[in-house]
C-alpha positions as a Markdown table, in Angstrom:
| # | Residue | x | y | z |
|---|---|---|---|---|
| 1 | Met | -8.1 | 6.9 | -4.8 |
| 2 | Thr | -4.4 | 6.3 | -4.9 |
| 3 | Asp | -3.2 | 4.4 | -1.8 |
| 4 | Thr | -0.7 | 6.5 | 0.1 |
| 5 | Ala | -0.7 | 4.5 | 3.3 |
| 6 | Pro | 2.8 | 4.1 | 4.8 |
| 7 | Ile | 4.6 | 0.8 | 4.3 |
| 8 | Thr | 4.7 | -1.3 | 7.4 |
| 9 | Arg | 7.8 | -0.6 | 9.5 |
| 10 | Lys | 10.2 | -3.6 | 9.5 |
| 11 | Gln | 11.1 | -4.6 | 13.1 |
| 12 | Phe | 13.8 | -7.0 | 14.3 |
| 13 | Pro | 13.1 | -8.4 | 17.8 |
| 14 | Ile | 16.4 | -7.3 | 19.3 |
| 15 | Leu | 15.5 | -7.7 | 23.0 |
| 16 | Arg | 13.6 | -10.9 | 22.6 |
| 17 | Phe | 16.3 | -12.6 | 20.5 |
| 18 | Ser | 19.0 | -11.4 | 22.9 |
| 19 | Leu | 17.2 | -12.7 | 25.9 |
| 20 | Val | 16.8 | -16.1 | 24.3 |
| 21 | Leu | 20.5 | -16.3 | 23.5 |
| 22 | Ser | 21.4 | -15.1 | 27.0 |
| 23 | Ile | 19.3 | -17.9 | 28.6 |
| 24 | Ile | 20.8 | -20.5 | 26.3 |
| 25 | Ile | 24.3 | -19.4 | 27.1 |
| 26 | Ser | 23.6 | -19.2 | 30.8 |
| 27 | Val | 22.3 | -22.8 | 30.9 |
| 28 | Leu | 25.3 | -24.1 | 28.9 |
| 29 | Tyr | 27.7 | -22.1 | 31.1 |
| 30 | Gln | 26.3 | -23.5 | 34.3 |
| 31 | Val | 26.2 | -27.1 | 33.0 |
| 32 | Ile | 29.8 | -26.9 | 32.0 |
| 33 | Ile | 31.0 | -25.3 | 35.2 |
| 34 | Thr | 29.1 | -27.7 | 37.3 |
| 35 | Tyr | 30.4 | -30.7 | 35.4 |
| 36 | Ile | 34.1 | -29.6 | 35.6 |
| 37 | Phe | 34.4 | -28.0 | 39.0 |
| 38 | Thr | 31.7 | -29.2 | 41.4 |
| 39 | Glu | 29.9 | -32.2 | 42.6 |
| 40 | Asp | 26.9 | -30.4 | 44.1 |
| 41 | Ser | 23.5 | -31.9 | 44.7 |
| 42 | Leu | 20.7 | -31.5 | 42.2 |
| 43 | Arg | 19.1 | -28.9 | 44.4 |
| 44 | Ser | 22.3 | -26.8 | 44.5 |
| 45 | Phe | 22.7 | -27.2 | 40.7 |
| 46 | Ile | 19.1 | -25.9 | 40.1 |
| 47 | Ile | 19.6 | -22.9 | 42.4 |
| 48 | Asp | 22.9 | -22.0 | 40.7 |
| 49 | Met | 21.2 | -22.5 | 37.3 |
| 50 | Leu | 18.4 | -20.1 | 38.2 |
| 51 | Leu | 20.9 | -17.5 | 39.6 |
| 52 | Thr | 23.0 | -17.7 | 36.5 |
| 53 | Ile | 20.0 | -17.3 | 34.2 |
| 54 | Ser | 18.8 | -14.4 | 36.3 |
| 55 | Glu | 22.2 | -12.7 | 36.0 |
| 56 | Gly | 22.1 | -13.2 | 32.2 |
| 57 | Ile | 18.7 | -11.7 | 32.0 |
| 58 | Phe | 19.7 | -8.8 | 34.2 |
| 59 | Phe | 22.8 | -8.1 | 32.1 |
| 60 | Thr | 20.9 | -8.4 | 28.8 |
| 61 | Leu | 18.2 | -6.0 | 29.9 |
| 62 | Gly | 20.7 | -3.6 | 31.4 |
| 63 | Ile | 22.9 | -3.6 | 28.3 |
| 64 | Tyr | 19.9 | -3.2 | 25.9 |
| 65 | Tyr | 18.4 | -0.2 | 27.7 |
| 66 | Phe | 21.8 | 1.3 | 28.3 |
| 67 | Ile | 22.3 | 1.2 | 24.5 |
| 68 | Gln | 18.8 | 2.6 | 23.8 |
| 69 | Ile | 19.4 | 5.6 | 26.1 |
| 70 | Asn | 22.8 | 6.3 | 24.4 |
| 71 | Asn | 21.2 | 6.0 | 21.0 |
| 72 | Arg | 19.0 | 9.0 | 22.0 |
| 73 | Tyr | 21.4 | 11.1 | 24.0 |
| 74 | Ala | 25.0 | 10.1 | 23.0 |
| 75 | Ser | 24.6 | 9.7 | 19.2 |
| 76 | Ala | 26.8 | 12.8 | 18.7 |
| 77 | Leu | 29.8 | 10.8 | 19.9 |
| 78 | Lys | 29.4 | 8.5 | 16.8 |
| 79 | Met | 32.0 | 5.7 | 16.8 |
| 80 | Met | 33.7 | 7.0 | 20.0 |
| 81 | Arg | 30.7 | 6.0 | 22.0 |
| 82 | Tyr | 31.2 | 2.3 | 21.6 |
| 83 | Pro | 34.6 | 1.8 | 23.4 |
| 84 | Ile | 33.3 | 4.2 | 26.1 |
| 85 | Glu | 30.1 | 2.2 | 26.5 |
| 86 | Trp | 32.0 | -1.1 | 26.6 |
| 87 | Gly | 34.4 | 0.2 | 29.3 |
| 88 | Leu | 31.5 | 1.5 | 31.5 |
| 89 | Leu | 29.7 | -1.9 | 31.1 |
| 90 | Val | 32.8 | -3.9 | 32.0 |
| 91 | Val | 33.5 | -1.7 | 35.1 |
| 92 | Ala | 29.8 | -1.9 | 36.2 |
| 93 | Gly | 29.7 | -5.6 | 35.5 |
| 94 | Phe | 32.9 | -6.2 | 37.5 |
| 95 | Tyr | 31.4 | -4.7 | 40.7 |
| 96 | Phe | 28.0 | -6.3 | 40.2 |
| 97 | Leu | 29.6 | -9.7 | 39.8 |
| 98 | Tyr | 31.5 | -9.1 | 43.0 |
| 99 | Leu | 28.3 | -8.3 | 44.8 |
| 100 | Ala | 26.5 | -11.2 | 43.3 |
| 101 | Tyr | 29.3 | -13.6 | 44.3 |
| 102 | Cys | 29.3 | -12.4 | 47.9 |
| 103 | Leu | 25.5 | -12.8 | 48.1 |
| 104 | Lys | 25.6 | -16.4 | 46.7 |
| 105 | Ser | 28.4 | -17.3 | 49.1 |
| 106 | Gly | 26.5 | -15.9 | 52.1 |
| 107 | His | 29.2 | -13.6 | 53.4 |
| 108 | Phe | 31.2 | -10.6 | 52.1 |
| 109 | Thr | 34.9 | -11.1 | 51.4 |
| 110 | Ala | 37.4 | -8.4 | 50.6 |
| 111 | Leu | 37.8 | -7.9 | 46.9 |
| 112 | Asn | 41.6 | -8.1 | 47.1 |
| 113 | His | 41.4 | -11.4 | 48.8 |
| 114 | Leu | 39.0 | -12.8 | 46.2 |
| 115 | Leu | 41.2 | -11.7 | 43.3 |
| 116 | Gln | 43.9 | -14.0 | 44.7 |
| 117 | Gln | 41.7 | -17.0 | 44.2 |
| 118 | Gly | 41.9 | -18.7 | 40.8 |
| 119 | Ala | 38.2 | -19.8 | 40.8 |
| 120 | Tyr | 37.0 | -16.2 | 41.4 |
| 121 | Arg | 39.3 | -14.8 | 38.7 |
| 122 | Leu | 37.9 | -17.4 | 36.3 |
| 123 | Tyr | 34.3 | -16.5 | 37.4 |
| 124 | Ile | 35.0 | -12.8 | 36.7 |
| 125 | Cys | 36.7 | -13.4 | 33.4 |
| 126 | Ile | 34.1 | -15.7 | 32.0 |
| 127 | Asn | 31.3 | -13.3 | 33.0 |
| 128 | Leu | 33.0 | -10.2 | 31.7 |
| 129 | Val | 33.5 | -12.0 | 28.4 |
| 130 | Gly | 29.8 | -12.9 | 28.4 |
| 131 | Ile | 28.9 | -9.2 | 29.1 |
| 132 | Ser | 31.2 | -8.1 | 26.2 |
| 133 | Phe | 29.6 | -10.7 | 23.9 |
| 134 | Leu | 26.1 | -9.5 | 24.8 |
| 135 | Tyr | 27.1 | -5.9 | 24.2 |
| 136 | Ile | 28.5 | -6.8 | 20.7 |
| 137 | Leu | 25.5 | -8.9 | 19.9 |
| 138 | Ile | 23.0 | -6.2 | 20.8 |
| 139 | Ile | 25.0 | -3.6 | 18.9 |
| 140 | Val | 25.1 | -5.8 | 15.8 |
| 141 | Phe | 21.3 | -6.4 | 16.1 |
| 142 | Ser | 20.8 | -2.6 | 16.5 |
| 143 | Phe | 22.8 | -1.9 | 13.3 |
| 144 | Tyr | 20.6 | -4.5 | 11.5 |
| 145 | Gln | 17.5 | -2.8 | 12.8 |
| 146 | Gln | 18.8 | 0.5 | 11.4 |
| 147 | Ile | 19.3 | -1.1 | 8.1 |
| 148 | Leu | 15.8 | -2.4 | 8.0 |
| 149 | Glu | 14.4 | 1.0 | 9.0 |
| 150 | Lys | 16.4 | 2.8 | 6.3 |
| 151 | Thr | 15.3 | 0.2 | 3.7 |
| 152 | Ala | 11.7 | 0.6 | 4.7 |
| 153 | Lys | 12.0 | 4.4 | 4.5 |
| 154 | Ala | 13.6 | 4.2 | 1.1 |
| 155 | Glu | 10.7 | 2.0 | -0.1 |
| 156 | Gln | 8.2 | 4.4 | 1.3 |
| 157 | Met | 9.9 | 7.3 | -0.5 |
| 158 | Gln | 10.0 | 5.3 | -3.7 |
| 159 | His | 6.3 | 4.5 | -3.2 |
| 160 | Glu | 5.3 | 8.1 | -2.7 |
| 161 | Tyr | 7.5 | 9.2 | -5.7 |
| 162 | Ala | 5.8 | 6.7 | -7.9 |
| 163 | Ser | 2.3 | 7.9 | -6.8 |
| 164 | Val | 3.3 | 11.5 | -7.6 |
| 165 | Arg | 4.6 | 10.6 | -11.0 |
| 166 | Leu | 1.5 | 8.6 | -11.8 |
| 167 | Gln | -0.7 | 11.5 | -10.9 |
| 168 | Ala | 1.4 | 13.8 | -13.1 |
| 169 | Leu | 1.1 | 11.4 | -16.0 |
| 170 | Lys | -2.7 | 11.1 | -15.6 |
| 171 | Ser | -3.1 | 14.8 | -15.3 |
| 172 | Gln | -1.6 | 15.2 | -18.8 |
| 173 | Val | -4.6 | 13.4 | -20.4 |
| 174 | Asn | -7.5 | 15.6 | -19.2 |
| 175 | Pro | -6.5 | 19.0 | -20.6 |
| 176 | His | -5.5 | 17.3 | -23.9 |
| 177 | Phe | -8.8 | 15.6 | -24.3 |
| 178 | Leu | -10.8 | 18.7 | -23.3 |
| 179 | Phe | -8.9 | 21.0 | -25.6 |
| 180 | Asn | -9.6 | 18.9 | -28.7 |
| 181 | Ser | -13.3 | 18.5 | -27.8 |
| 182 | Leu | -13.8 | 22.2 | -27.2 |
| 183 | Ser | -12.2 | 22.9 | -30.6 |
| 184 | Val | -14.7 | 20.6 | -32.3 |
| 185 | Leu | -17.6 | 22.1 | -30.4 |
| 186 | Ser | -16.6 | 25.6 | -31.3 |
| 187 | Ser | -16.9 | 24.7 | -35.0 |
| 188 | Leu | -20.2 | 22.8 | -34.5 |
| 189 | Leu | -22.0 | 25.7 | -32.8 |
| 190 | His | -21.8 | 27.7 | -36.0 |
| 191 | Ser | -22.4 | 24.9 | -38.5 |
| 192 | Ser | -24.9 | 22.5 | -36.9 |
| 193 | Pro | -26.6 | 23.6 | -33.6 |
| 194 | Glu | -28.6 | 20.3 | -33.5 |
| 195 | Leu | -25.5 | 18.2 | -33.8 |
| 196 | Ser | -23.7 | 20.3 | -31.3 |
| 197 | Glu | -26.3 | 19.5 | -28.7 |
| 198 | Lys | -25.8 | 15.8 | -29.2 |
| 199 | Phe | -22.0 | 16.4 | -29.1 |
| 200 | Ile | -22.4 | 18.2 | -25.8 |
| 201 | Ile | -24.4 | 15.3 | -24.3 |
| 202 | Gln | -21.8 | 12.7 | -25.4 |
| 203 | Leu | -19.0 | 15.0 | -24.3 |
| 204 | Ser | -20.5 | 15.3 | -20.8 |
| 205 | Lys | -20.8 | 11.5 | -20.6 |
| 206 | Ala | -17.2 | 11.1 | -21.7 |
| 207 | Tyr | -15.9 | 13.7 | -19.3 |
| 208 | Arg | -17.9 | 12.4 | -16.5 |
| 209 | Tyr | -16.1 | 9.1 | -17.0 |
| 210 | Ile | -12.8 | 10.9 | -16.9 |
| 211 | Leu | -13.6 | 12.7 | -13.7 |
| 212 | Asp | -14.9 | 9.5 | -12.0 |
| 213 | Gln | -11.7 | 7.6 | -12.9 |
| 214 | Lys | -9.2 | 10.4 | -12.3 |
| 215 | Asp | -7.8 | 8.8 | -9.2 |
| 216 | Ala | -8.0 | 5.2 | -10.4 |
| 217 | Glu | -4.8 | 3.3 | -11.4 |
| 218 | Leu | -6.8 | 0.6 | -13.2 |
| 219 | Ile | -10.3 | 0.2 | -14.7 |
| 220 | Ser | -12.1 | -2.8 | -16.0 |
| 221 | Leu | -11.9 | -3.4 | -19.8 |
| 222 | Gln | -15.7 | -3.3 | -19.9 |
| 223 | Gln | -15.8 | 0.2 | -18.6 |
| 224 | Glu | -13.0 | 1.3 | -20.8 |
| 225 | Leu | -14.8 | -0.1 | -23.9 |
| 226 | Asp | -18.1 | 1.7 | -22.9 |
| 227 | Phe | -16.1 | 4.9 | -22.7 |
| 228 | Leu | -14.6 | 4.2 | -26.1 |
| 229 | Asp | -18.0 | 4.1 | -27.7 |
| 230 | Ala | -18.9 | 7.5 | -26.3 |
| 231 | Tyr | -15.5 | 8.9 | -27.2 |
| 232 | Phe | -15.6 | 7.5 | -30.7 |
| 233 | Phe | -18.9 | 9.2 | -31.3 |
| 234 | Leu | -17.0 | 12.5 | -30.7 |
| 235 | Ile | -14.2 | 11.4 | -33.0 |
| 236 | Gln | -16.6 | 10.6 | -35.9 |
| 237 | Ile | -18.2 | 14.0 | -35.6 |
| 238 | Arg | -14.9 | 15.6 | -35.5 |
| 239 | Phe | -13.6 | 13.9 | -38.6 |
| 240 | Asn | -16.9 | 13.5 | -40.5 |
| 241 | Lys | -16.8 | 9.7 | -40.5 |
| 242 | Lys | -13.4 | 9.5 | -41.9 |
| 243 | Val | -12.4 | 7.2 | -39.1 |
| 244 | Leu | -13.8 | 3.7 | -38.6 |
| 245 | Leu | -13.7 | 1.5 | -35.5 |
| 246 | Gln | -13.8 | -2.3 | -35.6 |
| 247 | Lys | -14.0 | -4.3 | -32.4 |
| 248 | Glu | -13.3 | -8.0 | -31.8 |
| 249 | Ile | -13.6 | -8.6 | -28.1 |
| 250 | Asp | -13.3 | -11.9 | -26.1 |
| 251 | Pro | -16.2 | -11.7 | -23.6 |
| 252 | Gly | -14.2 | -13.6 | -21.0 |
| 253 | Ala | -11.7 | -10.7 | -20.8 |
| 254 | Leu | -14.2 | -7.9 | -19.9 |
| 255 | Asn | -13.4 | -8.2 | -16.2 |
| 256 | Leu | -9.7 | -7.7 | -16.7 |
| 257 | Phe | -8.1 | -4.3 | -16.1 |
| 258 | Ile | -6.1 | -1.6 | -17.9 |
| 259 | Pro | -5.0 | 1.9 | -17.0 |
| 260 | Pro | -7.9 | 4.3 | -17.6 |
| 261 | Leu | -8.1 | 6.3 | -20.8 |
| 262 | Thr | -5.7 | 3.8 | -22.5 |
| 263 | Leu | -8.0 | 3.3 | -25.5 |
| 264 | Gln | -8.6 | 7.1 | -25.8 |
| 265 | Leu | -4.9 | 7.8 | -26.0 |
| 266 | Leu | -4.3 | 5.1 | -28.6 |
| 267 | Val | -7.2 | 6.2 | -30.8 |
| 268 | Glu | -6.1 | 9.8 | -30.4 |
| 269 | Asn | -2.5 | 8.8 | -31.3 |
| 270 | Ala | -3.7 | 7.1 | -34.5 |
| 271 | Val | -5.8 | 10.0 | -35.6 |
| 272 | Lys | -3.1 | 12.5 | -34.9 |
| 273 | His | -0.4 | 10.9 | -37.0 |
| 274 | Asn | -2.4 | 9.7 | -40.0 |
| 275 | Ser | -4.2 | 11.4 | -42.8 |
| 276 | Met | -7.8 | 10.2 | -43.7 |
| 277 | Ser | -10.6 | 10.7 | -46.2 |
| 278 | Leu | -14.0 | 9.3 | -47.0 |
| 279 | Ala | -12.4 | 7.4 | -49.8 |
| 280 | Gln | -9.5 | 6.1 | -47.7 |
| 281 | Pro | -10.7 | 6.2 | -44.1 |
| 282 | Leu | -8.5 | 5.5 | -41.1 |
| 283 | Val | -9.5 | 2.0 | -39.8 |
| 284 | Ile | -8.8 | 1.4 | -36.1 |
| 285 | His | -9.1 | -2.3 | -35.0 |
| 286 | Val | -9.5 | -3.1 | -31.3 |
| 287 | Gln | -8.9 | -6.8 | -30.5 |
| 288 | Val | -8.9 | -8.5 | -27.2 |
| 289 | Ser | -7.7 | -12.1 | -26.8 |
| 290 | Asn | -5.3 | -14.3 | -24.8 |
| 291 | Gly | -5.2 | -11.7 | -22.0 |
| 292 | Glu | -4.0 | -8.9 | -24.3 |
| 293 | Leu | -5.4 | -5.8 | -25.9 |
| 294 | Arg | -4.3 | -5.1 | -29.5 |
| 295 | Val | -5.0 | -1.8 | -31.1 |
| 296 | Ser | -4.0 | -1.5 | -34.7 |
| 297 | Asn | -4.6 | 0.9 | -37.6 |
| 298 | Asn | -3.7 | 1.3 | -41.2 |
| 299 | Ile | -0.9 | 3.8 | -41.9 |
| 300 | Ser | -1.5 | 6.8 | -44.1 |
| 301 | Arg | 1.1 | 9.3 | -43.1 |
| 302 | Arg | 0.3 | 13.0 | -43.2 |
| 303 | Glu | 2.2 | 15.1 | -45.7 |
| 304 | Gln | 3.2 | 17.4 | -42.8 |
| 305 | Leu | 4.4 | 15.4 | -39.8 |
| 306 | Val | 2.9 | 16.3 | -36.5 |
| 307 | Ala | 5.4 | 16.7 | -33.6 |
| 308 | Ser | 4.8 | 14.3 | -30.7 |
| 309 | Thr | 3.9 | 15.8 | -27.4 |
| 310 | Gly | 4.8 | 12.7 | -25.4 |
| 311 | Ile | 1.2 | 12.3 | -24.1 |
| 312 | Gly | 0.4 | 9.1 | -26.1 |
| 313 | Leu | 2.4 | 5.9 | -26.0 |
| 314 | Glu | 5.0 | 7.0 | -23.5 |
| 315 | Asn | 2.2 | 8.0 | -21.1 |
| 316 | Ile | 0.7 | 4.5 | -21.4 |
| 317 | Arg | 4.1 | 2.8 | -21.1 |
| 318 | Lys | 5.0 | 4.7 | -17.9 |
| 319 | Arg | 1.6 | 4.2 | -16.2 |
| 320 | Leu | 1.5 | 0.5 | -17.1 |
| 321 | Lys | 5.0 | 0.1 | -15.6 |
| 322 | Tyr | 3.6 | 0.8 | -12.1 |
| 323 | Val | 1.0 | -2.0 | -12.3 |
| 324 | Ser | 2.5 | -4.7 | -14.5 |
| 325 | Glu | 5.9 | -6.2 | -15.1 |
| 326 | Thr | 4.9 | -7.0 | -18.8 |
| 327 | Pro | 5.7 | -4.0 | -21.0 |
| 328 | Ile | 3.7 | -2.9 | -24.0 |
| 329 | Gln | 4.7 | -4.1 | -27.4 |
| 330 | Val | 4.8 | -1.9 | -30.5 |
| 331 | Tyr | 4.9 | -3.2 | -34.1 |
| 332 | Gln | 5.0 | -1.3 | -37.3 |
| 333 | Asn | 5.4 | -2.1 | -41.0 |
| 334 | Asp | 4.7 | -0.2 | -44.2 |
| 335 | Ser | 1.0 | -0.6 | -43.9 |
| 336 | His | 0.0 | -1.1 | -40.3 |
| 337 | Phe | 0.8 | 0.1 | -36.8 |
| 338 | Ser | -0.1 | -2.0 | -33.7 |
| 339 | Val | 0.2 | -1.7 | -30.0 |
| 340 | Ile | -0.2 | -4.7 | -27.7 |
| 341 | Ile | -1.0 | -4.0 | -24.0 |
| 342 | Pro | -1.2 | -6.7 | -21.3 |
| 343 | Leu | -4.4 | -6.9 | -19.4 |
| 344 | Ile | -4.2 | -7.1 | -15.6 |
| 345 | Lys | -5.9 | -9.9 | -13.8 |
| 346 | Asn | -6.1 | -8.3 | -10.3 |
| 347 | Lys | -6.8 | -4.7 | -9.5 |
| 348 | Val | -4.1 | -3.3 | -7.3 |
| 349 | Asn | -3.2 | 0.0 | -5.7 |
| 350 | Ile | 0.3 | 1.6 | -6.1 |
């Protein structure tokens, strides 16, 4: 059965990546500040380092979930939401940094007094720049995640569309085959009841194959050749042995794959577009070698050309396109018509 399972959703680890960057920046910041401005002991340095890392993690988590909430409830603001978000984060960060600074110093100092100190202003500016950087970073990562999700959704839609088209192409074959077979059977019932019984048996075998493989994208060459034998029996009765079949098969290729009913379509195509007689039969040659299937026939054009229904070669070409990058090849000269179809090594689902 055709595989319609959804394509795995692509995820970018926004939060994890942001936390790692935040920790790295916090460590570098504390090392540089300590080297330039202080001569504290190792113990004080470690404590300040842990506090700085904690602040970085806190801001990263806060910004990330703040953005996630706004993605759900403030998406209607579109581009206007970003300066509003940034402004709210800067204000909230400013007062949080003031509170954290007082806690680290061990006593509360009036904000106006702290703002007169150069060290505090530097502390505030550096951290607000860091908050802004984290905000921009997470926004960029969020945009990237949206791109991944839209790409995955487009791939899923393309996947489903291909499956629908493939089913439509395969559904063209069954009515066409059944219509021709029933037309022959209708004639046999009046002319040869005994032969019509054999025809019905072979027709049931052939149609059982069609029903069993109706959902398959690929079938083994061995199974397709077995079906061809049953199908060609019906063809010979239909045309009173005016059609001959020659096969030259490499045994090593029997486990390779082709789209089901490929041989039936090619044989039907040859019969449809050529005249034949007992004196000048239509000879269809099926050859398998070098990983390719070649089906050829001698050309004897009908006096009255038959309009193409598009069920034959184009059907095979489109179905093969979904399972192989190698296209079919068609060759024709004054005396022969040939179609070369690549055989598939691995059975895959669309």
